[in-house]
N, C-alpha and C positions, 0 to 999 in steps of 0.2 A: 504494500500500500504506500509506504513512504520509503524513500531512498535511505539506505543504511547510513550514508554520510550525513543526511539531514538529522536523523535520530541521534547520531553520535554528537553532532554539533549542539543539538538541543540539550542532551544530557550534560554536556560540558558547561553549558551556560546556566543551568538551573541552580538557583540558590534554594536549597531544601528548606531552610528556616523561613524564607519568604513564602513558600508554598504552604507550610504547615501552620505557621503562627496565626493566620486568620481563623483557624479551626481549633487550635489547641493552645491554651495559655502556657507558654514556655518560659521557664526561669533559667537564667544562666547560672551554671554551677561549675566553675573551673573551665575546662576545655570543652564542655558539652552543655546542652540545654536539656532540661527535663520538664515533664508535665504529666497530667493525668491522661491516661490512654483513652483515645476516642473509640476504641474497639471493644472495651469491656468496662464494667463498673469497678471503680477502685477509689480508695480514700487517700492513699499516699502515692506520689508519682513514681511510675515505673517505665514511662515512655521516654526514650532518650534519643537525642540527635547529637552526634559529635560535630563540633565546629569544623566546617570545611568538608564534611563527609557527604556522600550522596545517598545515604540510607538511614532509615530510622529503625529502632528496635524497641520492643516492649518486653521487659523482663517478667511481666506478670502473665501475659497471655501468649507471648511468643510472636506477636505480629512483627513483621519485618518487611521492608520494601523500600523502593525509591519513590520519587515524586509522582511518577505515573501510577504506581501501585496505590499510593496514598489516595489520589483522586478517584481511582477506580473503586477502591474499597470503602472509603469514607463517604464520598459523594455519589457513589453508584454510577460513575461515568463509564462509558465504553473506552476501550483503548484509544480509539480514534478521537473521541471527545476529549480525553485527558491530554493527549499529545497536542491537539489543536489549541486547547486552552493554554497549555504551557508555552507553546510556540508564540501565541499572541502576547502573553504576559512578558516573555523574555525577548521579544522582537526577533524571532528566528523565522526565516522563510523556508517552509517545508517543500521538498521536491518529491514528486511522485517517483516510484521505482521503475516506471516504464512498462510494467507488465499489463497486458490488456485483461479486463474483466471478462469472464465467460458470460456470454449473452443467452445461453440455452435456458429457457423458462423452467425446465424441469430440474435444473441444478440449483436454482435460487432457494427453494424451500429446504432442500437437503443441506445446503451450505448454512442457512440460517439455523437449522436444528443443530448442526455440528458446532456452530459458534456458541449457541445457548448452552449446550452440554459442556463445552470447554470452559466457559465462564462459571458455570455451576461448580464443576469439579475444582477449578482454580480457587474459587472462593472457599470451598470446603477445605482445601489444602491449607489455606492461610488462616482460617478462622474457626477451626474445630480442634478438639483434643486429638482425635484420630488423625486429622490432617497434620497437626504439629508433629506427631510421631513420624509420619511419612516425610515431612519437611526436614526433620533432623537426619533421617536416612539419606535424603538427597544431598544435604550438606556434607555428610560423611563421605558420600560418593564423589564429591568434588564439584557438584553443581552450585553455582553462585546464584544470588537472588536475581541478578540482571537476566540470566539465562531463563530462570524459572518464570519470571514475569513476562519476558519477551515471547516465550513459546507457550505460555499458559500451561505449564506442566501441571 
């Protein structure tokens, strides 16, 4: 959908604190920011963003991701909506990847169903106890969060 170079440029320009702070009250604590996690109910802050890092992490529920994942999970945006929102916010011109969309009318419903299933299971991976167990397994196998979010593992 978007050229790899466009997404890499966008990710390099994103200031994660600017994306998260309108949604989570963050307090500076040394080299990181902490706040109450927006993904579960808690009384003491366990949601952490390192200064200059491109990922957040919650030590309470295990939520972990980048700015795109945050918008997708917290604001229920699709990948495209999150990328376009961030591109507008940080002034990045997105380039299409050049692949033509399939115009077969029989393919569209199947593609939509597959996308819905991928989003469901990706959400399940990031936001349930069973999913967190699988997420730890993926981390042990060497998969990083960028890969997991990009391919909606």
